[in-house]
Structure formats: structure tokens, C-alpha cells
C-alpha positions as CSV (number, residue, x, y, z in Angstrom):
1,M,-33.9,-14.0,28.1
2,N,-33.7,-11.8,25.1
3,D,-33.0,-13.8,21.9
4,F,-31.0,-10.9,20.5
5,I,-28.5,-10.9,23.3
6,D,-25.8,-13.6,23.3
7,N,-23.9,-13.3,26.6
8,S,-21.6,-16.2,25.7
9,E,-17.9,-15.5,26.2
10,D,-17.0,-16.7,22.7
11,F,-19.5,-14.3,21.1
12,N,-18.2,-11.3,23.1
13,E,-14.6,-12.1,22.4
14,D,-15.2,-12.6,18.7
15,F,-17.2,-9.4,18.5
16,A,-14.6,-7.3,20.3
17,A,-11.9,-8.6,18.0
18,Q,-13.6,-7.4,14.9
19,P,-12.2,-4.2,13.3
20,A,-14.6,-1.4,12.9
21,D,-16.0,-0.8,9.5
22,T,-15.9,2.6,7.8
23,T,-19.5,3.4,8.6
24,H,-18.8,2.9,12.3
25,L,-15.7,5.1,12.1
26,M,-17.6,7.8,10.4
27,H,-20.2,7.6,13.2
28,I,-17.3,8.3,15.6
29,V,-16.2,11.2,13.4
30,A,-19.7,12.6,13.6
31,L,-19.8,12.2,17.4
32,A,-16.5,14.0,17.7
33,G,-17.7,16.7,15.4
34,E,-20.8,17.2,17.5
35,Y,-18.7,17.4,20.7
36,C,-16.4,20.0,19.0
37,A,-19.4,22.0,17.8
38,V,-21.0,22.2,21.2
39,L,-17.7,23.4,22.8
40,A,-17.2,26.0,20.1
41,D,-20.8,27.2,20.7
42,A,-20.5,27.2,24.5
43,P,-20.5,31.0,24.9
44,S,-23.9,31.3,23.2
45,M,-25.4,28.4,25.2
46,E,-27.3,28.3,28.5
47,K,-25.2,26.7,31.2
48,E,-27.8,23.9,31.8
49,N,-28.0,23.0,28.1
50,F,-24.2,22.9,27.8
51,V,-23.8,20.7,30.9
52,A,-26.6,18.4,29.7
53,A,-24.9,18.1,26.3
54,M,-21.6,17.2,27.9
55,L,-23.2,14.6,30.1
56,R,-24.6,13.0,27.0
57,L,-21.6,13.3,24.7
58,L,-18.7,12.4,27.1
59,P,-20.0,8.9,28.0
60,S,-20.7,8.3,24.3
61,L,-17.2,9.3,23.4
62,Y,-15.8,7.0,26.1
63,L,-17.9,4.1,25.0
64,E,-17.0,4.5,21.3
65,F,-13.3,5.0,21.8
66,G,-13.2,2.4,24.6
67,S,-14.9,-0.3,22.6
68,T,-13.6,0.3,19.1
69,E,-10.2,-1.2,18.6
70,P,-7.4,0.4,16.6
71,Q,-7.6,-0.5,13.0
72,G,-4.0,-1.8,12.9
73,N,-2.6,0.8,10.5
74,D,0.7,2.6,10.4
75,P,1.8,3.0,14.1
76,S,4.1,5.9,13.1
77,F,1.1,8.0,11.9
78,F,0.5,11.1,14.1
79,L,-2.3,13.6,13.9
80,T,-1.4,16.9,12.4
81,Q,-1.9,19.7,14.9
82,Y,-4.6,21.7,13.2
83,L,-5.9,23.5,16.3
84,E,-4.1,26.8,16.8
85,E,-3.2,27.9,20.4
86,D,-5.4,31.0,20.1
87,D,-8.4,28.9,19.1
88,Y,-7.7,26.5,22.0
89,L,-7.6,29.4,24.4
90,S,-10.8,30.9,22.9
91,V,-12.7,27.7,23.4
92,S,-11.3,27.2,26.9
93,R,-12.1,30.8,28.0
94,G,-15.6,30.5,26.5
95,I,-16.4,27.4,28.6
96,A,-14.8,28.9,31.7
97,A,-16.9,32.0,31.3
98,L,-20.1,29.9,30.9
99,L,-19.4,27.7,33.9
100,G,-18.2,30.6,36.1
101,E,-17.3,29.4,39.6
102,D,-18.3,25.8,38.7
103,D,-15.3,25.6,36.3
104,S,-12.9,24.7,39.2
105,Y,-12.9,21.5,41.0
106,L,-10.6,19.4,43.2
107,E,-9.1,16.5,41.5
108,T,-8.6,13.6,43.9
109,I,-7.7,10.9,41.4
110,E,-4.3,12.2,40.3
111,E,-1.0,10.4,40.4
112,D,0.5,13.2,42.6
113,M,-2.2,12.4,45.3
114,K,-0.2,9.4,46.3
115,Y,2.4,11.7,47.9
116,S,0.1,14.4,49.3
117,D,-3.1,14.8,51.2
118,T,-3.8,18.1,49.5
119,P,-6.2,17.9,46.6
120,I,-5.1,19.3,43.3
121,G,-7.2,22.0,41.6
122,A,-8.4,21.4,38.1
123,S,-10.5,23.1,35.5
124,V,-13.5,21.6,33.7
125,S,-12.9,24.0,30.8
126,E,-9.2,23.0,30.4
127,G,-10.1,19.3,30.6
128,L,-12.9,19.6,28.0
129,T,-10.6,21.7,25.7
130,D,-7.8,19.1,26.0
131,I,-10.3,16.5,24.6
132,Y,-11.5,19.1,22.0
133,Q,-8.0,19.6,20.7
134,D,-7.4,15.9,20.0
135,L,-10.9,15.4,18.5
136,F,-10.6,18.6,16.4
137,N,-7.3,17.4,15.0
138,F,-8.9,13.9,14.3
139,I,-11.9,15.2,12.4
140,T,-9.8,17.8,10.5
141,E,-7.3,15.1,9.5
142,V,-10.2,13.0,8.1
143,R,-11.7,16.0,6.3
144,E,-8.4,17.2,4.9
145,S,-7.6,13.7,3.6
146,E,-11.1,13.4,2.1
147,G,-11.5,10.3,4.3
148,L,-8.4,8.5,3.0
149,Q,-6.7,8.8,6.4
150,L,-9.8,7.7,8.4
151,A,-8.4,4.5,9.9
152,E,-4.9,6.0,10.5
153,A,-6.4,9.1,12.1
154,Y,-8.7,7.0,14.3
155,D,-5.8,4.9,15.4
156,A,-3.8,8.0,16.4
157,C,-6.7,9.5,18.2
158,H,-7.5,6.2,20.0
159,E,-3.9,6.0,21.2
160,N,-4.2,9.5,22.6
161,F,-7.5,8.5,24.2
162,V,-5.8,5.6,26.0
163,M,-2.7,7.5,27.0
164,Y,-4.2,10.9,27.9
165,W,-7.7,12.0,27.6
166,S,-9.7,9.0,28.8
167,A,-8.7,9.8,32.3
168,T,-9.5,13.5,31.7
169,L,-12.9,12.6,30.4
170,C,-13.7,10.6,33.5
171,S,-12.5,13.4,35.8
172,V,-14.6,16.1,34.2
173,L,-17.8,14.0,34.4
174,R,-17.9,14.3,38.2
175,P,-18.0,18.1,38.4
176,L,-20.4,18.3,35.5
177,N,-22.6,15.8,37.2
178,N,-22.4,18.0,40.4
179,I,-23.4,21.1,38.4
180,R,-26.4,19.3,37.0
181,Y,-27.6,17.2,40.0
182,G,-25.5,18.1,43.0
183,K,-26.8,21.6,43.9
């Protein structure tokens, strides 16, 4: 057994209950910034490189947001919507053009599927851009506040992760995996 790994339940519970420090939150900001930069650069990338980057970044984002608890700050704090609709559409269209016919996939893990046997069409580019929008607003909030709103911005982004984009992230992994390994 590795001496550096303590699998005891007490250790894991104590560790999970600890608030993240500023350095760790800045790591999450940097990861979010890298994700946003890759999406913004998608039109100039090779499809294989873009997909590989997404398959690296998306699980990292899920792990960081899934394992870093909210900091317990003002629950009424909301992220300012910095991303303009034209910018959202530009990013989404750039990804759609890059992925081509691989942009569309059938979503089978959707709430509406309980009532239908017909799969629901979904778009990788739209899912990735939905995540981009929240992360863009998060990192811009941190930058605009010169870091003073770091914990509050993280809490708001974490809430959005839990409520909305964690499921989207999981959904787009499957078609991205199929692009890379399934054909």
C-alpha cells in the first residue's frame, strides 16, 4: 500500500469538507481560461487536436468543479453576463464548422426520453458553447474584480455547474469520444 494514500473514511470526509484555498481556485480559473481559449481558437485548429483538447479539458473541469465545494459566500451573488450573444454564436458556429457532420448526435439521457422512444437531436457545439458561456463569465468576473470576487464567482459558477452544465459536459463527452475513437 502506498504510504501517501490514506483511504480511511475519516480522512476522505475531512479532506472533502475543507474549503479550497485561493491558489486552488486560481488553478480552476486557469483551467477555465484554457477551455475558453481552445473554443475561441477552434476555427484555426485541426479537428483531431480540438477533440483531443476537449477530451482532456472536460474531465478536468468536471473533476475540479465536482470536488471543490462552494466557498460559502453570498448566495445572492450572480455572475455578470459578459458574453454577448454575437460572441456566443461566433464560437458555436466555429466549432460546428470544425466538427462538420460530427457536430450532431442523438441524446438518449434526456428527461424527455421518459415519455418517448425517439432520441433527441443535440449539438456538440451548442453544448460546448453553453459551458463556455458560464466559464467565460466566471473568469471575466474574476478578472474585472481583480480577484476580489474570486470565491463569490466560483460559488455562482459551481451552482451553475451543478444545476445545468455538469450534465451537458457528460453528454458531449460521448460524441467527442466517438469522433476520436469510434470511427
